[in-house]
C-alpha positions as CSV (number, residue, x, y, z in Angstrom):
1,M,142.8,-27.5,-181.0
2,I,140.4,-24.7,-180.4
3,R,140.4,-22.3,-183.9
4,K,137.0,-20.9,-184.3
5,A,134.8,-18.8,-181.8
6,V,130.9,-17.8,-182.4
7,I,129.2,-15.2,-180.4
8,P,125.9,-15.2,-180.2
9,A,124.8,-11.3,-180.6
10,A,121.1,-11.5,-182.0
11,G,118.6,-10.5,-178.9
12,L,116.7,-7.8,-179.6
13,G,118.2,-6.1,-175.9
14,T,114.5,-5.1,-174.9
15,R,115.8,-4.2,-171.6
16,F,117.4,-1.2,-173.0
17,L,115.0,0.1,-175.0
18,P,114.9,3.4,-176.7
19,A,118.7,3.1,-176.3
20,T,118.5,0.1,-178.5
21,K,115.6,0.9,-181.0
22,A,118.0,1.3,-183.4
23,Q,121.9,0.1,-182.2
24,P,122.6,-3.3,-181.0
25,K,123.0,-3.7,-177.0
26,E,126.2,-5.6,-178.1
27,M,127.2,-2.0,-179.4
28,L,126.4,0.1,-176.2
29,P,130.2,1.2,-175.0
30,I,131.8,0.5,-171.8
31,I,133.5,4.2,-171.9
32,D,134.7,4.1,-175.6
33,T,134.7,0.2,-176.1
34,P,131.6,-1.1,-177.5
35,T,130.6,-4.1,-175.2
36,I,131.5,-7.0,-178.0
37,Q,134.4,-5.3,-179.3
38,Y,136.0,-6.8,-175.6
39,V,134.6,-10.3,-176.4
40,V,136.7,-10.1,-179.6
41,Q,139.0,-9.3,-177.8
42,E,138.9,-11.9,-175.6
43,A,138.8,-14.4,-178.2
44,I,141.9,-13.1,-180.1
45,D,143.8,-13.3,-176.4
46,S,143.3,-16.6,-176.3
47,G,144.4,-17.7,-180.0
48,I,141.1,-17.4,-182.0
49,E,141.2,-15.4,-184.8
50,D,138.1,-17.2,-186.9
51,I,135.2,-15.9,-185.3
52,L,131.5,-16.0,-186.3
53,I,128.8,-13.8,-184.8
54,I,125.3,-14.4,-185.6
55,S,123.5,-11.0,-185.6
56,G,120.1,-10.6,-186.6
57,K,117.3,-7.8,-188.0
58,G,118.9,-4.3,-187.0
59,K,122.6,-5.6,-186.0
60,R,124.5,-3.7,-189.0
61,A,126.2,-1.3,-187.0
62,I,128.3,-4.7,-185.4
63,E,129.6,-5.4,-188.7
64,D,130.3,-2.1,-189.8
65,H,132.6,-1.3,-186.3
66,F,134.4,-4.5,-186.9
67,D,135.0,-3.1,-190.8
68,R,137.6,-0.8,-191.9
69,N,136.8,2.9,-192.3
70,T,139.9,4.7,-194.4
71,E,138.0,7.4,-194.9
72,L,137.5,8.2,-191.3
73,E,141.5,7.0,-190.8
74,S,142.4,9.7,-193.3
75,I,140.5,12.5,-191.7
76,L,142.4,11.1,-188.0
77,E,145.5,11.1,-189.9
78,Q,144.7,15.1,-191.2
79,K,143.9,16.1,-188.0
80,G,147.2,15.0,-186.5
81,E,145.5,12.5,-184.9
82,G,148.0,9.3,-186.0
83,D,147.7,7.3,-183.0
84,L,143.9,7.1,-182.7
85,A,143.8,6.5,-186.3
86,T,146.2,3.7,-186.0
87,S,143.7,2.7,-183.3
88,I,140.6,3.0,-185.8
89,G,142.4,1.0,-188.7
90,R,143.5,-1.9,-186.6
91,I,139.7,-2.8,-184.9
92,G,138.7,-3.7,-189.0
93,D,142.1,-5.9,-188.7
94,M,141.6,-8.0,-185.4
95,A,140.5,-10.8,-186.7
96,N,138.8,-13.0,-189.8
97,I,134.6,-12.1,-188.6
98,H,132.2,-14.0,-190.5
99,F,128.4,-13.1,-190.0
100,I,125.4,-14.8,-190.7
101,R,121.5,-13.7,-189.4
102,Q,119.6,-15.7,-186.7
103,K,115.9,-15.3,-189.1
104,Q,113.5,-15.2,-186.2
105,L,115.1,-15.2,-182.5
106,N,114.2,-19.2,-181.2
107,G,116.7,-18.8,-178.5
108,L,120.6,-19.2,-177.6
109,G,120.4,-23.1,-179.0
110,D,119.1,-21.5,-182.5
111,A,121.5,-19.6,-182.7
112,I,124.2,-21.5,-182.1
113,Y,122.7,-24.2,-184.4
114,Y,123.4,-21.5,-187.3
115,A,126.8,-22.1,-186.7
116,K,126.7,-25.8,-187.8
117,Q,128.3,-25.1,-191.3
118,H,131.0,-23.0,-190.4
119,T,132.3,-24.9,-187.8
120,G,132.3,-28.2,-189.2
121,D,133.6,-31.2,-186.9
122,E,135.4,-29.2,-185.1
123,P,134.9,-28.0,-181.4
124,F,134.5,-24.8,-181.1
125,V,134.3,-21.8,-178.3
126,V,130.9,-19.7,-177.6
127,M,130.9,-16.4,-176.4
128,L,128.5,-14.3,-175.3
129,G,128.1,-11.3,-176.0
130,D,126.9,-9.0,-173.5
131,T,129.1,-10.7,-170.7
132,I,133.0,-9.7,-170.4
133,N,135.4,-10.8,-168.0
134,D,138.2,-9.5,-166.2
135,S,140.7,-11.6,-165.3
136,A,144.8,-12.3,-166.1
137,I,144.5,-15.3,-168.5
138,P,141.6,-14.6,-170.3
139,V,138.3,-16.7,-169.6
140,T,138.3,-18.2,-172.8
141,Q,142.2,-19.1,-173.0
142,Q,141.5,-21.1,-169.1
143,L,138.6,-22.7,-170.9
144,I,141.0,-24.2,-173.7
145,D,143.4,-25.4,-171.5
146,V,140.5,-27.7,-169.2
147,Y,139.7,-28.9,-172.9
148,N,143.3,-29.6,-173.8
149,Q,143.3,-32.0,-170.5
150,Y,139.8,-34.0,-171.0
151,R,138.7,-33.1,-175.1
152,Q,134.9,-33.0,-174.1
153,T,132.4,-29.4,-173.7
154,V,134.2,-27.3,-171.2
155,V,131.4,-24.7,-169.6
156,A,132.2,-22.3,-167.7
157,V,130.7,-21.6,-164.5
158,E,130.8,-19.1,-161.7
159,R,129.3,-19.7,-157.6
160,V,125.7,-17.6,-157.5
161,P,123.6,-16.5,-154.3
162,Q,121.0,-19.3,-153.7
163,D,118.2,-17.1,-153.6
164,K,119.8,-16.0,-157.0
165,V,120.0,-19.3,-159.0
166,Q,116.5,-18.7,-160.5
167,M,118.2,-15.9,-163.0
168,Y,120.6,-18.7,-164.4
169,G,121.2,-21.8,-166.0
170,I,122.9,-24.0,-163.4
171,V,125.3,-27.2,-163.1
172,S,125.9,-29.6,-160.6
173,G,128.1,-32.3,-160.6
174,E,130.9,-33.7,-158.7
175,E,134.3,-32.3,-158.4
176,I,137.3,-33.9,-159.6
177,S,139.9,-31.4,-158.9
178,E,140.1,-27.9,-157.6
179,R,137.5,-25.8,-160.2
180,I,136.6,-28.3,-162.1
181,F,133.3,-30.0,-161.9
182,K,132.4,-33.6,-163.7
183,V,128.5,-32.6,-164.6
184,N,125.5,-34.6,-163.9
185,Q,123.1,-32.3,-164.4
186,L,122.0,-28.8,-166.2
187,I,119.0,-27.0,-165.3
188,E,117.5,-23.3,-167.1
189,K,116.6,-21.2,-164.7
190,P,115.3,-23.1,-162.1
191,Q,113.1,-23.0,-158.4
192,P,115.5,-23.0,-155.6
193,A,113.6,-26.3,-154.5
194,Q,114.9,-28.2,-157.9
195,T,118.9,-28.2,-157.3
196,K,121.2,-27.5,-154.4
197,S,123.8,-26.4,-156.4
198,N,124.0,-22.6,-156.9
199,L,127.2,-23.1,-160.0
200,A,125.8,-20.2,-163.1
201,V,126.5,-20.9,-166.1
202,A,128.6,-17.9,-166.6
203,G,128.1,-17.4,-170.9
204,R,131.3,-19.4,-172.3
205,Y,131.8,-22.5,-173.6
206,I,133.6,-25.2,-175.4
207,L,131.6,-27.4,-177.4
208,T,131.9,-30.4,-179.3
209,P,130.3,-30.7,-182.5
210,E,128.3,-32.9,-181.2
211,I,125.6,-30.5,-180.0
212,Y,124.2,-29.9,-183.5
213,T,123.0,-32.9,-182.8
214,M,121.3,-32.0,-180.0
215,L,120.5,-29.2,-181.1
216,E,118.0,-31.1,-183.6
217,K,116.4,-33.4,-180.9
218,V,115.8,-30.7,-177.8
219,K,112.0,-29.3,-177.6
220,P,111.1,-26.1,-176.8
221,G,111.6,-24.8,-173.4
222,K,111.6,-21.8,-171.6
223,N,110.0,-18.7,-173.0
224,N,109.0,-21.6,-175.7
225,E,112.7,-21.1,-177.2
226,I,115.6,-23.6,-177.9
227,Q,117.7,-23.6,-174.9
228,L,121.6,-24.6,-175.5
229,T,121.4,-25.8,-171.1
230,D,118.4,-28.5,-172.6
231,A,121.2,-29.5,-175.6
232,L,124.0,-30.0,-173.1
233,Q,121.3,-31.8,-170.6
234,L,120.4,-34.0,-173.7
235,L,124.4,-33.8,-174.6
236,L,125.6,-35.8,-171.2
237,Q,123.6,-38.8,-172.5
238,R,126.3,-38.8,-174.9
239,E,129.7,-37.0,-173.7
240,T,130.7,-36.9,-170.3
241,I,130.2,-32.7,-169.9
242,Y,133.3,-30.3,-167.8
243,A,132.2,-27.2,-165.9
244,Y,134.7,-25.0,-164.3
245,I,135.3,-22.3,-162.3
246,F,136.9,-19.6,-164.0
247,E,139.6,-17.7,-162.4
248,G,138.3,-13.6,-162.9
249,R,135.5,-11.2,-162.9
250,R,133.0,-11.4,-165.4
251,Y,130.7,-8.6,-165.4
252,D,127.0,-9.3,-167.3
253,V,125.7,-5.8,-169.1
254,G,123.0,-6.9,-170.2
255,N,121.3,-4.9,-167.7
256,K,120.9,-1.4,-166.7
257,L,121.9,-2.2,-163.0
258,D,124.6,-4.0,-163.9
259,Y,126.1,-2.5,-167.1
260,L,126.4,0.3,-164.9
261,K,128.6,-0.5,-162.0
262,T,130.6,-2.3,-165.1
263,T,131.3,0.9,-167.0
264,V,132.4,2.5,-163.5
265,E,134.6,-0.2,-162.8
266,M,136.3,-0.3,-165.4
267,A,136.6,3.1,-165.5
268,L,138.4,2.8,-162.6
269,K,140.9,0.6,-164.3
270,R,141.4,3.6,-166.9
271,A,145.3,4.7,-165.8
272,E,144.4,8.7,-167.8
273,F,142.1,9.6,-165.3
274,S,141.3,7.0,-162.7
275,R,142.1,9.4,-159.8
276,Q,139.7,12.6,-160.8
277,F,136.9,10.4,-161.5
278,L,137.3,8.5,-157.8
279,D,137.4,11.5,-156.2
280,Y,134.3,12.4,-158.0
281,L,132.5,9.3,-156.9
282,K,133.2,10.5,-153.5
283,T,131.9,13.7,-154.1
284,V,128.9,12.1,-155.0
285,V,128.2,9.3,-152.6
286,G,129.3,12.6,-150.0
287,K,126.9,13.8,-151.0
288,A,124.0,11.0,-151.7
289,E,124.5,10.3,-147.5
290,H,123.6,13.6,-147.0
291,N,121.0,14.1,-148.5
292,Q,119.8,10.7,-146.9
293,L,120.1,12.2,-143.4
């Protein structure tokens, strides 16, 4: 049974400067909801309510967001905005959320190692804090279902264009059933000549506790950081690892262009203003096309 989730959220968010100078990138809103709240909600929707967030310097806003603010709730109540007060209160009660700081930014693998005491000898979910998903069944729940079948490490993957493989951790392996692969290699941001696979790691993992032993052994890799992908490659020598092409749409909000795309697509899903927003977009696109003629 998977009971715990780990959300690494310690990065500096330099691609969003100056917005992230004093604000965590994970708190950047998709319309009116911080990115990391979508991630926490996915964990909850997958039956997980024990969540450890690996934060860092300048990330206090994340802790504050998931705390109760009874003063704000009271003010909203007094203004007759009881529904909003209730929704704000629920954020503080979403789950049992714990925090620990990554003292130095030594990579994703190093960040996950900070969870060792919290997860102990249990398998656990890792959910990247700048990746959100839109799916009928939560992606984390899909991974849990695969784990329950094989009882081994499972990595969520998606297919990417071959000329983009150098931007991702890439998995190759043998397809053993629909959407499920038995992994034989993981490479962090390979050059196209290094792999024929286009299965990219997609920000969700279920890891067995043996990963901690591998993280202790792995040497610094890309950017002189402890890479989770390298630790998983070591783990392959001891355990079987499975990759699962999840059903749904992944939104990587770690760069500006994808953040803009995510905001637009999420806005079009909001019933209260989707029609008006679509009309506005048509007007903007029409003007842009006219100006290019």
